N, C-alpha and C positions, 0 to 999 in steps of 0.2 A: 417673661421670656425676653429675651436680648434683643436687638434690631440687628440685623444682617448689614455688614458693609455695605455701601451703594455698586460698589465693583463689583459684588456677587449678587445683586437683586436684577430684575427682567427690566430692562429698560422702560418698562411702559410702569413699573413700581417704582423707580429711581426718578422718572420725571424727564431720561433722556429722548423718549419716544413717546407719540400719541395713537400708537396700535401694539398690540401684541405681535404682528409680524411687518416686517420691512417692506412700506408699502409709497409708493411715489406719492405726497402729499403736494406736489406741485400743481396740480388739477386743481378747477375753479373749484370743484367742490372740495378737495383737501385743505383746500388753502381757509376756505367757509367754514369749515370744521374747527379747526386748529384756533380760528378767530375767534369762534362762538367758544369753545373752551376755555379760552385765556381768559376772556370778558367775561363769561358768567363765574369764574372762577375768582376776578378780582373782584367783581361786585359783593362776592361774600367773604371777603377780607383776605383772598391769596392763598394760595395752596396751603401755608402753615394754618390757616384756619378754618380750613373745610374738612369735614371727617371724609374717610372712606367712602361710605353710603352715598356722602353727596356727592363726592368728585365719580361717583359712578353715574348717579343721578344728573350730572352737567352732562357728561359724555353722554349718554341716551338722550338726552333733551337737547344737545347739539346735533347727533347724527338725525332726530325725526325732523328737526328745524330746517335741516338741506334738504331731504327728501321732501318736505312742502314746499319750498322753495323752489325744488326742482319743478314739481308738477305747476306750482301758480307761474312759472317761467313759461311752462308749456302750455297754458291756459290764455296768458297773456299773448301767446304769439299764434292765437286761434286754433289750438289743438285741441283736441276733444280730454279730457281727463277723467278718471274713476272717481266720482264726488263722493260714493259713498268710502271709499279707501282714502281720501284727501280726510273726511271727517274722523274717520277712525285715528289716522297719525294725527289730527288737531286734538282730538280728545285722549290722545297717549302723551301729546307733548302737556297736557294742563295736569295729568297726572305724576310727568316727572317732575313739573314745576314746582309742586307742593312738595315734592320728597326732596327737591335742591334746599329749599328753605328760603328764609326772605334777604332778599339784596340788604348789605349793610348800609351802603351807600346809596339806598333808594331816598328820592328826593319826595317827600310827602307833599302831595296836590292838595292846596288849602282852598276849603269852602270860601265863598264870598263874606260870610261871616268872621271866619277865622281873621282873613286876611285884613280884615278892617280892624279888628281887635287886636292885631298884632303891629297896626302903625300906632299906636296909641291914640289919645286925644287930638281932635283936629282941630286948628284955629280956625 
């Protein structure tokens, strides 16, 4: 099946919008969501390297992350939060993280033994 021209595609599909509807993305949460989507996509090789399924998982992860961060800010301000809801969100973030796939730009943390062997013989 031939792909439709970008001008005929939905703004979310062609990458010109972050949401299905026009929303004001200038809020703190809106900017954070956009930053997370951008950074998580870049970690996985950019929009050309990310499958549609991965892109959806990235968006879901970003939405959950913004919600968790909002709850964390409330807690840090001394407000009570629903710990059960927070835990459920965190668990769902873990599930979405697995669906996103591993970052391509991940820096592997070396163990002490790996680090020592990577430095070669010492004099």
